[in-house]
VOFI-7668 format. One line per 4 residues: number of its first residue (from 1); their letters; for each residue x, y, z of N, C-alpha, C. Coordinates in pm, 1 decimal. Layout:
N
NUM	a	X Y Z X Y Z X Y Z ~ ... $
***
This chain:
294
1	mril	83.3 -119.8 0.0 0.0 0.0 0.0 87.1 125.3 0.0 ~ 27.9 233.4 -45.0 91.8 365.4 -39.9 43.3 434.4 87.9 ~ 134.9 456.0 181.6 97.3 506.8 313.6 163.9 641.1 341.1 ~ 81.7 738.2 378.5 131.2 869.3 418.9 160.5 865.1 568.3 $
5	ltga	284.4 894.9 606.7 328.2 890.2 746.5 371.3 1029.2 790.5 ~ 301.6 1085.5 889.7 344.9 1213.2 947.1 419.9 1184.3 1077.4 ~ 505.6 1277.0 1116.3 587.2 1253.4 1235.7 691.2 1146.1 1211.4 ~ 734.0 1131.7 1086.2 823.0 1021.8 1048.4 959.8 1030.6 1114.6 $
9	tglv	1005.0 1151.6 1149.3 1138.1 1165.5 1208.9 1135.1 1152.3 1361.2 ~ 1017.4 1131.4 1417.7 1005.9 1115.0 1562.1 1045.7 975.8 1606.4 ~ 1048.8 955.9 1735.7 1089.2 828.6 1795.9 1005.3 712.5 1742.8 ~ 875.1 729.0 1743.5 785.0 622.5 1698.5 780.7 615.5 1546.8 $
13	gkqv	777.9 730.9 1481.3 767.7 734.7 1336.0 879.6 659.9 1265.5 ~ 1000.8 671.4 1315.4 1113.8 601.6 1254.3 1093.2 450.2 1256.9 ~ 1048.5 400.7 1372.1 1029.0 256.9 1386.2 912.6 207.6 1301.0 ~ 806.0 285.8 1298.0 688.9 247.2 1219.6 720.6 246.0 1071.1 $
17	gqal	789.6 350.5 1023.5 825.1 356.1 882.5 910.9 238.8 840.1 ~ 1007.7 205.3 923.3 1097.2 93.4 893.0 1018.8 -38.0 888.1 ~ 927.0 -56.2 982.0 847.5 -179.0 986.0 755.3 -189.8 864.9 ~ 696.8 -78.8 824.1 606.1 -79.4 709.2 680.7 -111.2 580.3 $
21	vgrg	797.3 -49.5 562.9 878.4 -77.6 443.6 918.7 -224.7 441.6 ~ 949.2 -278.1 559.9 987.1 -418.8 569.2 875.1 -512.3 528.4 ~ 751.9 -464.2 532.9 636.4 -545.2 493.1 589.9 -511.4 351.4 ~ 671.3 -435.0 281.0 644.3 -410.7 139.8 562.1 -287.8 107.9 $
25	hqif	533.5 -203.8 206.8 454.7 -84.2 181.2 543.1 29.0 129.1 ~ 482.9 122.3 57.1 553.4 238.7 4.0 519.8 358.6 92.8 ~ 622.4 425.4 144.2 602.5 531.9 242.3 621.8 670.2 180.1 ~ 526.6 758.2 209.7 535.2 898.7 173.6 532.7 978.5 303.4 $
29	ivsr	607.8 1085.4 308.1 612.3 1163.8 431.7 580.2 1310.1 405.5 ~ 533.7 1374.8 509.4 521.0 1519.8 513.5 609.3 1564.6 628.3 ~ 703.9 1652.1 602.4 798.0 1693.7 706.6 830.1 1841.2 692.7 ~ 846.6 1908.1 807.2 888.3 2048.4 805.8 1036.5 2060.8 775.3 $
33	nink	1108.8 1950.3 787.8 1253.6 1952.6 765.8 1292.1 1832.1 681.3 ~ 1281.1 1848.3 550.6 1308.6 1737.9 458.8 1455.5 1696.5 465.1 ~ 1544.3 1792.3 483.3 1687.2 1757.6 491.4 1715.4 1668.5 611.8 ~ 1649.7 1699.1 724.5 1665.2 1614.9 843.2 1611.1 1475.0 815.4 $
37	akat	1497.1 1469.5 747.9 1437.7 1340.1 716.1 1531.6 1257.4 629.2 ~ 1588.0 1319.3 528.3 1678.2 1247.4 438.3 1802.5 1197.9 512.0 ~ 1845.8 1275.5 610.9 1968.9 1239.9 682.2 1947.7 1136.4 791.3 ~ 1825.5 1128.0 844.1 1806.6 1044.2 963.4 1714.4 923.9 945.4 $
41	lpfp	1625.0 925.3 848.6 1529.4 815.5 839.4 1594.8 688.6 787.4 ~ 1573.1 576.4 857.0 1638.6 450.0 821.7 1559.3 366.9 721.5 ~ 1478.1 432.0 638.6 1399.2 358.5 539.7 1376.3 447.7 417.2 ~ 1352.9 389.1 301.0 1327.5 467.4 180.3 1188.8 531.1 184.9 $
45	fqvf	1176.1 651.9 130.4 1048.1 721.5 131.8 1042.4 821.4 17.1 ~ 923.1 870.3 -10.3 903.0 979.9 -103.5 836.5 1093.9 -29.3 ~ 848.8 1214.2 -81.1 798.4 1332.8 -12.8 672.8 1383.7 -82.5 ~ 568.7 1406.3 -3.6 447.8 1468.9 -56.0 461.4 1619.5 -42.7 $
49	egdf	421.0 1689.8 -145.1 425.3 1835.7 -140.7 288.7 1890.9 -179.2 ~ 188.7 1862.1 -97.1 57.4 1921.5 -116.8 -46.5 1830.9 -177.6 ~ -10.0 1747.0 -272.6 -107.4 1663.0 -341.5 -102.5 1520.3 -287.8 ~ -202.6 1483.5 -207.7 -205.0 1350.6 -149.1 -278.5 1251.6 -239.9 $
53	sqvd	-237.5 1246.2 -365.7 -308.4 1161.4 -461.0 -271.2 1015.0 -443.3 ~ -372.4 929.8 -459.3 -352.9 784.9 -457.8 -298.0 730.4 -325.3 ~ -336.0 793.0 -214.8 -294.8 742.1 -83.8 -391.9 633.5 -38.3 ~ -338.0 521.0 3.5 -422.7 413.2 54.7 -453.3 429.4 203.0 $
57	gvih	-361.1 490.5 275.7 -382.8 505.4 418.6 -293.4 612.2 478.5 ~ -330.3 657.1 597.3 -255.3 761.3 667.9 -225.0 714.9 809.7 ~ -101.3 733.7 851.8 -61.7 714.0 991.7 -11.1 848.3 1041.5 ~ -86.7 909.0 1129.4 -63.3 1048.3 1169.8 -5.2 1053.2 1311.4 $
61	lage	126.3 1077.4 1319.6 196.8 1076.8 1447.8 258.5 1212.8 1482.4 ~ 233.9 1313.9 1400.3 301.2 1442.7 1417.2 248.6 1519.1 1538.7 ~ 338.0 1593.9 1602.7 301.7 1679.3 1715.6 426.5 1729.4 1785.9 ~ 422.3 1852.6 1833.2 536.2 1909.9 1905.9 566.4 1828.7 2031.6 $
65	nias	694.0 1814.5 2063.6 737.2 1742.9 2183.8 686.8 1815.3 2308.2 ~ 606.9 1746.7 2389.1 547.9 1812.4 2505.8 646.0 1824.5 2621.7 ~ 759.8 1755.7 2613.7 854.0 1754.3 2725.7 984.5 1826.8 2694.6 ~ 982.7 1914.4 2595.8 1107.4 1978.6 2554.0 1132.1 2114.2 2619.5 $
69	grws	1041.7 2158.5 2704.6 1061.8 2286.1 2771.8 940.0 2325.5 2853.3 ~ 956.0 2422.3 2944.0 845.7 2467.3 3029.0 728.3 2512.5 2943.5 ~ 609.6 2494.3 2996.3 488.9 2525.9 2920.9 451.7 2672.9 2935.9 ~ 522.6 2756.3 2863.6 484.0 2896.2 2855.9 356.6 2907.1 2773.4 $
73	kkrk	295.5 3022.2 2770.7 176.1 3041.9 2689.3 204.8 3012.0 2542.7 ~ 320.2 3056.8 2495.3 359.2 3032.6 2356.3 380.2 2884.2 2330.2 ~ 446.8 2816.6 2425.4 475.8 2674.1 2408.1 346.9 2592.1 2407.9 ~ 253.6 2626.9 2493.6 127.0 2554.5 2498.9 49.3 2571.6 2368.5 $
77	kqiy	57.0 2688.7 2310.5 -10.0 2710.5 2181.5 53.6 2623.7 2072.7 ~ 186.3 2611.8 2075.1 255.0 2527.5 1976.9 213.9 2381.3 1993.4 ~ 207.3 2335.8 2117.7 166.6 2197.8 2145.0 24.6 2173.4 2094.9 ~ -64.0 2266.9 2123.7 -204.1 2253.3 2083.6 -219.3 2258.6 1931.6 $
81	dsrv	-163.7 2361.7 1870.8 -182.3 2381.9 1726.4 -121.2 2269.1 1644.4 ~ -5.8 2218.2 1687.1 60.2 2113.3 1609.2 -25.0 1987.9 1602.8 ~ -107.4 1966.5 1703.4 -192.5 1847.7 1707.6 -332.0 1874.8 1651.1 ~ -395.7 1977.0 1701.9 -535.2 2002.2 1664.7 -545.7 2062.8 1524.2 $
85	lgtr	-478.1 2174.9 1503.2 -483.5 2237.1 1370.2 -410.2 2152.7 1267.3 ~ -300.5 2089.3 1310.0 -225.8 2003.1 1218.3 -311.5 1889.5 1165.0 ~ -393.3 1831.4 1252.3 -480.8 1721.9 1211.1 -591.1 1772.2 1117.8 ~ -649.1 1887.2 1150.9 -753.3 1944.6 1064.1 -698.5 1973.1 924.9 $
89	nlis	-580.1 2031.6 918.7 -520.6 2065.1 789.3 -489.1 1939.6 708.2 ~ -441.7 1836.1 777.0 -410.8 1710.6 708.2 -537.1 1651.5 646.7 ~ -644.6 1648.7 722.6 -769.3 1591.4 672.2 -824.6 1674.3 556.5 ~ -808.5 1805.7 564.8 -851.9 1890.6 453.3 -776.2 1855.4 325.6 $
93	glan	-646.9 1823.4 339.9 -566.2 1786.5 224.6 -604.0 1653.0 164.3 ~ -675.0 1573.0 242.1 -718.0 1441.2 194.7 -859.8 1442.9 138.7 ~ -922.0 1558.8 135.2 -1064.5 1569.2 104.9 -1105.2 1504.2 -26.4 ~ -1018.9 1509.6 -125.8 -1054.9 1455.7 -257.1 -982.1 1325.4 -288.4 $
97	epal	-941.0 1254.3 -184.3 -865.5 1130.2 -202.7 -960.4 1009.9 -205.9 ~ -986.1 954.6 -322.5 -1086.3 847.5 -332.9 -1039.8 711.0 -284.0 ~ -908.5 690.3 -272.9 -857.9 555.6 -244.8 -836.4 526.7 -97.0 ~ -863.2 624.0 -11.0 -828.4 610.1 130.7 -900.8 493.6 196.9 $
101	kffi	-822.9 406.3 261.3 -878.1 288.4 327.9 -873.1 299.8 480.6 ~ -769.1 367.1 534.3 -760.2 377.6 680.1 -693.8 508.4 720.4 ~ -725.9 552.6 840.7 -667.1 673.2 898.7 -638.7 642.2 1045.3 ~ -510.3 636.6 1080.4 -467.6 606.6 1217.0 -405.2 732.7 1275.6 $
105	sasa	-456.6 777.4 1387.5 -405.3 899.0 1450.1 -361.1 872.1 1593.4 ~ -251.4 933.2 1631.7 -207.8 926.8 1771.3 -292.2 1020.4 1856.6 ~ -308.1 984.5 1981.6 -355.6 1071.8 2086.7 -271.9 1032.6 2208.1 ~ -319.4 1054.5 2327.8 -239.7 1019.1 2446.1 -330.4 993.2 2565.4 $
109	igyy	-278.8 918.6 2662.3 -357.5 890.8 2782.9 -370.9 1016.0 2869.1 ~ -303.2 1123.1 2830.0 -326.4 1252.1 2894.2 -471.7 1294.6 2882.7 ~ -545.1 1232.3 2791.9 -688.4 1255.3 2773.7 -763.4 1242.0 2906.4 ~ -719.7 1150.0 2992.0 -793.4 1118.5 3114.1 -763.6 1212.9 3229.9 $
113	gsrg	-656.7 1290.9 3221.1 -616.5 1371.6 3334.4 -560.7 1284.3 3445.2 ~ -538.9 1341.8 3561.7 -485.6 1267.0 3675.8 -602.0 1210.7 3756.9 ~ -604.6 1075.2 3773.6 -725.6 1012.1 3827.0 -700.7 918.7 3945.2 ~ -587.7 936.3 4015.0 -563.2 855.3 4133.5 -557.1 707.4 4102.4 $
117	netl	-634.1 627.9 4179.1 -632.1 482.1 4163.2 -743.1 429.3 4071.6 ~ -815.6 517.9 4007.4 -925.3 476.8 3918.8 -870.2 402.1 3797.0 ~ -930.3 288.1 3764.5 -892.2 215.5 3644.2 -961.9 279.0 3524.6 ~ -884.0 317.8 3425.6 -934.5 394.2 3311.9 -942.3 307.6 3187.0 $
121	tets	-1058.7 304.3 3125.7 -1078.2 231.7 3000.5 -1110.0 331.6 2889.5 ~ -1124.2 279.6 2770.2 -1151.6 365.7 2654.5 -1282.2 444.2 2668.5 ~ -1371.6 399.5 2756.8 -1499.6 468.3 2774.3 -1500.0 564.5 2893.4 ~ -1389.2 575.8 2963.8 -1381.6 667.0 3078.0 -1392.2 811.8 3031.5 $
125	vpgs	-1448.0 896.5 3115.8 -1464.6 1037.9 3080.4 -1328.8 1107.8 3081.4 ~ -1315.6 1217.9 3007.3 -1187.8 1289.6 3003.0 -1163.3 1372.6 3128.1 ~ -1039.0 1420.7 3140.7 -1003.9 1510.8 3248.5 -1034.4 1654.3 3210.0 ~ -975.1 1748.9 3282.1 -1005.8 1890.2 3258.0 -881.2 1978.0 3251.6 $
129	dfls	-761.6 1917.7 3257.7 -639.2 1997.9 3255.1 -596.2 2027.9 3111.5 ~ -482.6 2094.2 3096.1 -436.0 2136.6 2964.6 -417.2 2019.8 2868.4 ~ -344.2 1916.6 2911.2 -317.8 1804.6 2821.0 -445.9 1730.6 2784.9 ~ -536.1 1719.3 2880.6 -663.1 1654.6 2852.2 -740.1 1730.7 2745.1 $
133	qvcq	-741.7 1862.9 2754.6 -813.0 1942.7 2655.0 -748.4 1930.6 2517.6 ~ -614.7 1927.9 2515.9 -544.2 1908.0 2389.3 -587.0 1775.1 2326.2 ~ -585.8 1668.4 2406.3 -620.8 1536.0 2353.8 -765.9 1530.5 2307.9 ~ -855.5 1593.2 2383.6 -996.1 1592.4 2343.6 -1016.0 1659.9 2208.6 $
137	dwek	-956.1 1776.5 2191.5 -971.5 1849.0 2065.3 -896.2 1780.7 1951.6 ~ -785.5 1719.2 1984.1 -706.8 1642.1 1887.5 -791.5 1527.7 1831.5 ~ -857.5 1455.5 1921.6 -940.2 1342.5 1879.4 -1063.4 1389.1 1801.7 ~ -1121.6 1502.5 1843.2 -1235.7 1556.4 1768.8 -1194.8 1591.7 1626.2 $
141	savq	-1072.4 1643.3 1610.4 -1022.4 1674.5 1476.5 -1002.6 1547.1 1395.7 ~ -949.9 1443.6 1460.2 -919.6 1319.2 1389.1 -1046.1 1248.4 1340.1 ~ -1152.3 1251.0 1419.4 -1274.2 1179.6 1378.6 -1346.3 1250.2 1265.1 ~ -1305.7 1372.5 1231.8 -1364.6 1441.8 1117.0 -1336.4 1369.1 986.1 $
145	iken	-1239.6 1277.3 987.9 -1210.3 1198.9 868.7 -1335.5 1124.0 822.3 ~ -1421.8 1087.8 916.2 -1543.3 1013.0 883.4 -1642.8 1096.6 803.1 ~ -1633.5 1229.9 815.5 -1725.1 1316.2 740.7 -1697.1 1307.7 590.9 ~ -1568.8 1297.4 554.9 -1531.3 1288.9 413.5 -1525.7 1145.9 363.5 $
149	fpnv	-1496.8 1054.5 456.6 -1480.2 913.0 419.0 -1558.0 825.8 517.8 ~ -1688.2 813.3 501.9 -1770.3 739.3 598.7 -1728.6 593.7 617.4 ~ -1667.9 535.9 515.8 -1633.2 393.7 522.7 -1487.0 367.4 556.2 ~ -1411.3 472.5 581.4 -1269.3 454.2 610.1 -1251.1 392.8 749.2 $
153	gsvi	-1150.8 308.4 765.0 -1118.1 255.9 896.3 -1047.3 362.9 977.8 ~ -1106.1 404.1 1088.5 -1051.1 512.9 1169.1 -1009.0 461.5 1306.1 ~ -882.4 482.3 1339.8 -827.7 435.4 1467.2 -759.8 552.2 1537.9 ~ -789.5 569.9 1664.5 -721.0 670.1 1747.7 -652.4 597.2 1861.6 $
157	lrlg	-520.0 610.9 1868.8 -440.9 541.2 1970.2 -403.4 637.4 2082.6 ~ -452.3 609.1 2201.6 -412.8 687.8 2318.6 -285.2 626.4 2375.3 ~ -174.1 691.4 2343.6 -43.3 637.0 2377.7 -8.2 660.9 2524.2 ~ 43.5 556.1 2588.2 104.8 570.9 2718.3 250.1 612.6 2700.4 $
161	mvls	326.6 612.2 2809.0 469.0 644.4 2799.3 538.8 536.9 2715.6 ~ 604.5 580.3 2609.3 670.7 486.6 2518.6 811.7 458.6 2569.9 ~ 840.9 332.2 2596.3 972.4 293.0 2646.1 1059.7 249.8 2529.0 ~ 1170.9 320.2 2511.0 1264.0 290.7 2402.7 1404.6 328.6 2445.6 $
165	segg	1502.0 250.9 2401.2 1641.6 283.5 2430.2 1697.8 383.9 2329.9 ~ 1615.3 424.2 2233.4 1660.3 515.8 2128.2 1627.3 661.3 2158.0 ~ 1549.1 685.8 2259.6 1512.0 823.6 2289.5 1387.4 828.5 2375.6 ~ 1334.4 949.9 2395.3 1212.5 965.9 2472.8 1236.3 963.6 2622.7 $
169	afvk	1129.0 945.0 2698.5 1133.8 955.6 2844.4 1225.9 853.3 2908.3 ~ 1229.4 731.1 2854.4 1308.3 626.3 2919.8 1457.2 659.1 2920.4 ~ 1508.3 710.6 2812.1 1651.1 743.3 2805.8 1686.7 849.5 2910.0 ~ 1597.4 948.0 2927.8 1621.3 1052.1 3027.3 1618.9 995.8 3169.3 $
173	mnkp	1529.9 899.3 3192.0 1516.7 839.7 3324.9 1628.1 740.5 3354.6 ~ 1669.6 668.2 3253.8 1758.0 553.7 3272.5 1896.2 591.4 3325.5 ~ 1953.1 698.3 3272.9 2091.8 733.0 3305.8 2115.7 752.9 3454.8 ~ 2035.8 834.3 3524.7 2061.1 849.1 3668.9 2044.9 719.4 3747.1 $
177	fkfg	1950.1 635.0 3706.7 1932.3 507.2 3776.1 2053.5 417.5 3756.1 ~ 2111.5 426.2 3639.7 2228.8 345.3 3607.9 2343.8 374.0 3703.6 ~ 2349.2 498.8 3751.3 2457.6 539.7 3839.9 2412.2 553.7 3986.1 ~ 2297.2 495.1 4015.3 2249.3 495.7 4153.4 2191.3 627.0 4198.4 $
181	lgai	2151.6 712.3 4103.0 2100.2 845.4 4136.2 1952.9 861.6 4099.4 ~ 1886.2 750.4 4073.5 1745.0 756.6 4038.4 1660.2 797.8 4157.1 ~ 1541.7 851.3 4130.0 1457.9 903.8 4237.4 1311.6 864.4 4219.4 ~ 1243.3 854.1 4330.2 1098.0 843.5 4330.0 1043.6 985.2 4318.2 $
185	lgsg	947.1 1004.2 4230.4 896.2 1138.4 4202.7 764.9 1162.0 4274.8 ~ 756.7 1273.8 4345.0 636.8 1304.0 4420.8 613.0 1198.6 4527.8 ~ 488.7 1157.8 4545.5 454.9 1056.0 4644.7 498.2 916.6 4600.8 ~ 517.7 898.9 4469.6 549.7 767.0 4415.5 427.4 678.8 4399.7 $
189	kqwm	311.7 728.0 4444.2 189.5 648.2 4437.1 116.7 664.3 4303.8 ~ 161.4 762.5 4223.6 92.7 786.2 4097.4 119.7 672.3 3998.3 ~ 15.0 634.2 3926.7 24.3 523.1 3832.6 84.0 567.2 3700.4 ~ 169.8 481.9 3646.5 231.9 505.4 3516.8 184.9 396.1 3419.8 $
193	swih	136.2 435.9 3306.1 94.0 340.2 3203.9 186.7 356.1 3084.5 ~ 242.2 246.6 3038.1 354.4 249.9 2945.0 334.2 146.1 2834.2 ~ 419.2 154.6 2731.7 421.2 52.9 2626.9 561.4 49.0 2565.7 ~ 611.4 -70.4 2541.5 741.6 -86.8 2477.0 727.6 -47.2 2329.7 $
197	ihdl	827.2 19.3 2276.0 816.2 69.7 2139.0 798.0 -42.1 2037.1 ~ 851.5 -160.0 2065.5 830.8 -272.9 1974.4 682.3 -307.2 1963.8 ~ 614.4 -312.6 2078.3 472.0 -346.6 2078.1 388.6 -235.6 2015.6 ~ 424.0 -109.9 2040.4 350.6 0.8 1980.4 365.5 -1.5 1828.6 $
201	teli	487.5 -25.0 1781.3 510.8 -33.1 1637.3 428.3 -145.2 1575.5 ~ 428.6 -260.6 1639.7 352.3 -375.0 1588.5 202.8 -344.7 1588.3 ~ 154.3 -276.5 1690.6 13.5 -240.6 1696.8 -24.3 -148.9 1580.9 ~ 57.9 -48.5 1553.3 27.7 45.8 1445.2 29.7 -25.0 1309.8 $
205	vqaa	128.0 -110.6 1289.5 137.4 -183.5 1162.7 17.7 -276.9 1147.0 ~ -20.6 -344.8 1254.1 -136.7 -433.1 1247.2 -264.7 -354.6 1220.8 ~ -276.7 -237.1 1280.7 -395.9 -154.3 1259.2 -406.2 -109.7 1114.0 ~ -290.8 -90.9 1049.3 -291.2 -53.9 907.8 -332.6 -171.0 819.3 $
209	dnkk	-298.5 -290.6 861.1 -323.1 -410.7 780.2 -453.7 -481.4 812.4 ~ -512.9 -452.5 928.2 -624.2 -533.9 976.3 -739.9 -445.5 1023.3 ~ -854.6 -460.9 960.7 -969.6 -377.1 992.1 -1036.6 -411.5 1124.5 ~ -985.6 -513.6 1195.2 -1045.8 -545.8 1325.6 -1018.6 -435.1 1426.9 $
213	fegi	-915.5 -354.4 1402.4 -886.6 -241.5 1490.9 -966.4 -120.1 1443.5 ~ -1044.5 -63.1 1531.3 -1131.9 48.7 1495.7 -1161.2 131.2 1620.0 ~ -1170.3 262.5 1601.8 -1210.1 351.1 1711.0 -1098.4 381.2 1809.6 ~ -1136.5 410.2 1932.8 -1041.9 447.8 2037.7 -974.8 324.2 2095.8 $
217	inav	-841.2 330.0 2107.4 -765.9 218.8 2165.5 -661.4 274.3 2262.4 ~ -661.3 224.4 2384.6 -555.1 258.4 2479.0 -429.6 179.6 2441.4 ~ -329.1 249.0 2391.8 -204.4 183.8 2350.3 -109.8 179.0 2469.1 ~ -139.1 85.8 2559.2 -59.1 67.2 2680.5 -43.3 -82.1 2705.2 $
221	apep	62.7 -118.3 2774.9 83.2 -257.4 2815.6 -17.7 -294.2 2924.2 ~ -41.4 -423.8 2945.2 -141.6 -465.3 3043.8 -96.3 -456.9 3189.0 ~ 19.4 -394.4 3216.3 68.5 -385.7 3353.2 103.3 -241.8 3391.0 ~ 1.7 -159.7 3426.3 35.0 -27.9 3481.2 107.9 -46.1 3613.2 $
225	itnk	187.2 52.0 3652.9 269.8 36.8 3772.2 287.8 172.5 3838.5 ~ 301.4 175.1 3970.2 322.3 303.3 4037.6 464.5 353.3 4011.8 ~ 481.3 482.4 4027.7 614.3 540.4 4007.5 716.4 480.0 4103.2 ~ 673.6 452.6 4226.7 764.3 393.0 4325.1 812.6 256.2 4278.3 $
229	rfse	721.0 169.8 4233.2 759.8 36.2 4188.0 840.6 42.7 4059.8 ~ 803.9 132.3 3971.5 881.1 150.2 3847.8 1024.9 187.2 3882.5 ~ 1040.1 283.0 3972.4 1172.8 328.8 4012.6 1252.9 218.0 4078.3 ~ 1188.3 140.7 4163.4 1256.6 30.5 4231.9 1302.0 -76.5 4132.7 $
233	klaa	1217.2 -107.6 4036.1 1252.7 -209.1 3936.7 1366.0 -160.2 3847.0 ~ 1361.9 -33.7 3807.8 1467.5 20.8 3721.9 1599.8 25.4 3797.7 ~ 1596.8 62.4 3924.1 1719.0 65.1 4004.5 1775.1 -76.1 4021.2 ~ 1688.0 -172.6 4049.0 1731.0 -310.8 4070.2 1795.5 -369.4 3945.3 $
237	lygk	1755.4 -318.9 3829.4 1812.8 -366.4 3703.8 1964.4 -346.5 3701.9 ~ 2009.8 -243.2 3772.2 2152.5 -212.2 3776.9 2212.8 -244.5 3914.1 ~ 2141.8 -323.4 3993.0 2192.6 -361.4 4124.1 2193.8 -246.5 4222.4 ~ 2104.0 -151.0 4204.8 2098.9 -32.9 4291.7 1969.5 -31.0 4371.7 $
241	kvri	1963.0 62.7 4465.7 1841.1 90.0 4540.7 1804.8 237.0 4524.0 ~ 1677.5 264.9 4538.2 1632.6 404.6 4526.5 1641.4 470.0 4663.6 ~ 1722.1 572.1 4675.0 1742.6 638.3 4804.0 1699.5 785.2 4801.6 ~ 1650.1 830.7 4686.8 1615.9 971.6 4671.1 1467.3 985.4 4642.3 $
245	mvpg	1404.6 1085.3 4704.5 1266.6 1121.1 4673.4 1262.6 1269.2 4640.2 ~ 1199.2 1303.0 4530.0 1186.1 1443.3 4490.2 1041.8 1485.5 4515.5 ~ 1017.1 1573.6 4610.0 879.5 1613.5 4642.3 808.6 1677.3 4523.2 ~ 678.8 1661.7 4521.2 600.2 1719.5 4412.7 616.6 1869.5 4402.7 $
249	falr	623.5 1938.8 4517.1 634.4 2084.8 4512.4 765.8 2128.0 4445.9 ~ 872.4 2047.6 4466.8 1000.9 2081.0 4405.3 994.7 2062.7 4253.8 ~ 925.5 1958.8 4210.7 909.2 1937.2 4066.9 826.2 2048.2 4004.3 ~ 722.4 2089.5 4073.7 638.8 2197.4 4019.8 713.8 2328.8 4017.1 $
253	lglg	800.4 2348.8 4117.2 880.8 2470.0 4120.9 979.4 2472.5 4004.6 ~ 1038.8 2356.7 3975.2 1139.0 2351.0 3868.7 1081.3 2341.2 3729.3 ~ 968.6 2269.7 3715.9 913.4 2242.2 3583.0 785.2 2318.5 3553.1 ~ 726.7 2379.5 3654.0 600.1 2447.6 3631.5 490.0 2347.1 3602.7 $
257	emae	396.8 2385.9 3518.3 281.9 2300.8 3485.1 324.8 2169.2 3420.9 ~ 441.8 2169.7 3356.5 490.6 2049.6 3289.2 519.6 1936.3 3387.6 ~ 529.6 1967.5 3517.1 554.3 1864.4 3618.1 444.2 1759.2 3619.4 ~ 325.5 1795.3 3569.1 214.8 1699.1 3568.2 244.4 1579.0 3479.2 $
261	lvla	341.7 1591.8 3389.6 379.5 1477.5 3306.7 428.7 1360.8 3390.9 ~ 490.0 1391.2 3504.9 542.6 1284.4 3590.3 463.7 1267.1 3719.5 ~ 376.9 1362.9 3751.7 300.4 1354.7 3876.0 157.3 1305.7 3856.2 ~ 106.9 1316.6 3734.8 -30.1 1271.9 3707.1 -40.5 1120.8 3724.3 $
265	sqkv	-151.4 1075.4 3780.9 -174.2 932.5 3803.6 -275.6 880.6 3703.1 ~ -231.4 785.0 3619.3 -317.0 731.5 3512.9 -301.3 579.4 3506.8 ~ -394.5 511.1 3568.1 -395.1 364.8 3571.2 -483.8 317.1 3455.5 ~ -421.9 301.3 3340.6 -497.3 279.0 3216.7 -500.1 131.1 3180.1 $
269	dcsv	-618.2 83.0 3148.7 -639.1 -56.3 3110.2 -653.0 -66.6 2958.4 ~ -587.8 -165.6 2898.3 -594.2 -183.5 2751.9 -707.4 -280.6 2717.3 ~ -829.1 -243.7 2753.2 -942.5 -335.2 2739.7 -970.7 -374.0 2594.8 ~ -958.2 -279.9 2501.9 -984.3 -311.4 2361.5 -880.7 -409.5 2308.2 $
273	lkkq	-754.5 -388.6 2340.3 -649.5 -479.1 2293.4 -666.3 -618.6 2352.5 ~ -715.5 -626.4 2475.4 -741.5 -757.0 2535.9 -851.0 -830.4 2458.7 ~ -955.0 -757.0 2419.4 -1064.1 -817.7 2343.5 -1016.8 -863.8 2205.8 ~ -925.3 -787.5 2146.8 -873.1 -821.9 2015.0 -760.4 -924.9 2023.2 $
277	vfnf	-724.9 -964.3 2143.7 -618.7 -1063.1 2168.2 -489.1 -1018.7 2099.6 ~ -452.8 -893.0 2123.4 -324.0 -844.5 2073.9 -213.5 -907.8 2157.1 ~ -115.1 -965.0 2091.3 -6.9 -1035.8 2161.3 109.6 -941.9 2190.6 ~ 122.4 -903.3 2315.5 233.9 -819.1 2357.7 360.7 -903.3 2368.5 $
281	tfst	468.2 -855.8 2309.7 598.5 -918.7 2332.2 651.0 -880.8 2469.7 ~ 620.3 -757.8 2511.9 666.6 -706.4 2640.2 544.1 -667.7 2723.6 ~ 481.7 -768.1 2782.7 357.3 -745.9 2856.7 381.6 -702.2 3000.4 ~ 503.4 -722.5 3051.5 536.0 -681.5 3188.0 654.9 -585.8 3185.0 $
285	ldla	664.9 -506.0 3289.3 774.6 -410.2 3295.8 909.1 -481.6 3308.2 ~ 912.7 -592.9 3378.7 1037.6 -668.7 3391.3 1091.1 -709.4 3254.5 ~ 1004.0 -758.1 3168.2 1045.9 -797.3 3033.0 1094.1 -675.9 2954.2 ~ 1021.1 -566.4 2966.6 1057.0 -445.3 2892.4 1192.5 -390.2 2936.1 $
289	lkdl	1213.5 -381.3 3068.9 1338.1 -325.9 3119.5 1457.0 -414.2 3085.0 ~ 1439.0 -544.0 3090.9 1547.1 -636.1 3054.9 1590.2 -615.4 2910.5 ~ 1492.9 -592.2 2823.3 1523.6 -568.8 2683.2 1592.5 -434.5 2660.4 ~ 1554.2 -334.1 2738.5 1604.6 -199.0 2716.8 1735.8 -169.5 2788.2 $
293	kn	1777.0 -258.3 2878.5 1898.9 -233.5 2955.2 2018.6 -221.4 2862.0 ~ 2101.8 -119.2 2890.6 2224.3 -99.4 2810.1 2337.8 -49.8 2898.1 $
***
């Protein structure tokens, strides 16, 4: 198939593009930095410049990095616009595309807000904070694809924390733990819902190939874990113990509103994936950490 991939130079996009090419698909990208794409992407691709003709499917992963700096008013607008307006503009560009078979869009478990010990499923109500509002409007933009293509397969993946040794949150967390300097954040009681990048890549590729995936899907492993247990397991991987606790107020003082990325509690259940019998290679954190250790 001819697949349009946005966010191709991101952590997930690189892996997805490589996997799709490996299965014989032809990849087209939209990028703000074509030179960067040519220099860094590990798979062959072609560049779309406005005309999305003859596209069989879209995998939409583009969005500003939410963890790259404090959330100033300007930064929050960039985060919002890159997802909400970016999705609307993409769908507008597909308006006259007769061959479209599927549209897969990223979202995030930030949709739920911070919910303590509540188990969250795809039918749980949204939160009310900044990230939740971004995700709600992002998803509303993505479902507009159905207005132009009523029969298209539409999938929205609410991504948990993606664990990868190539970048993202895990690489930032891993280094201090490796040297015995890892810390429990806040109370440590907040739930973390995660997914290994291998499983996320496989899920996206399967969603492109298989119409059994439809609608909202929590893209998380079946083992959510508290920050305290996550920290203890990561420290133990290197024969260390966690001896440091960073209070929530200190994180908020240093990171501002962005501190909610690590303090929010989201115990997310992958109920749809369980029903579809998706086979996780890394279903437990122990398996994931063992694979990612370096």
